[in-house]
N, C-alpha and C positions, 0 to 999 in steps of 0.2 A: 388630358389635365395632367398638369405637372404635379409630382408627389412632393409634399412638403419635407424639407429637410430640417430636422430638429437636432442641435447639438446638445444632446443629453449631458455631456460632462460639464457644460458652461452654466448649468442652472440648478436650481433647487430640487428639480425632479429626480436628480441621481440620489439624493439624500433620501426622498420618498421610497425610490425603488429599493434602496438598500434597506430602509426600515421594514417595508412590506415583506422582504425576503427573510428578515429576521424574526418576523412575527407571523410565520405561516402555521397553518393548522392542518394536521394530517387526518383525513377521513378514509373510509374504506376504498373510495375510488381515485381520490387525487389529494394533492396538497394545495391548499389556497389560503388567502387571508380573509378571515370573516369579521374583520372590523368594518363598522359603518363609517361613512365619510365624517360624520359628526364625532365618533369616537377617535378617528385618526387625528382630526383637528385638534382635539383636547390633548392628546398624547404629543402631538409635535408643536403645540402651543402657536396655532394659526387659526384663521378663519375658515369655516366650512367652504367658503367660496374659493379661497386660495387652494385648498386641497381639492376641490372639484376641478379647477383650472390644471393643476399639476397632473391628476389622474388622467384627464383628458389628453394632455400632452404625451404621457406615457403610452396611452392607448393609440394616439395618432402615430407614434414612433413605433408601434408594435412590440412593445416591452411588456405590456400587461393586457390581459383579456378580462372582461367581466365574466364571471362564473355565475350566470343566472342571476338570481337574487341572492346568492350566498357569498358572494365576495369577489376577490380578484385572483387570478392564477398569473404567474410569472411565464412569459413565452421563453422559447430557447434563445431568441434575440436578447430578451431581457437578462437571462442567465449569463450569456457572454458579456454583456455589458457590466454586470455584477463582477464577474471574474476580472474583466479589465480594470475596473476601479479598484478592486482589491490588490492586483498586481501593481498597479500605478502607485497606490498609497504604501505599499511595502517599499518600493523602489525609492520614494521621496523621502 
């Protein structure tokens, strides 16, 4: 089966990934985002369905992982994407 290739920089997913990274909560064991999809939708002024699609795309591209029922964690790949986005925004 061929792996899906998603251009994360060409979509709204990059904004969601950045938002998730800026709204992380530190617990005793790890750092994650504890917002529900409904709360994220309200914060970003879009529908829960849209947020769900964006989250699935970020999961499919291995940028975030579902942290049980407690939220989302950003993977190493996601952290690298964020670094590249920030680097590119500084250069532009």
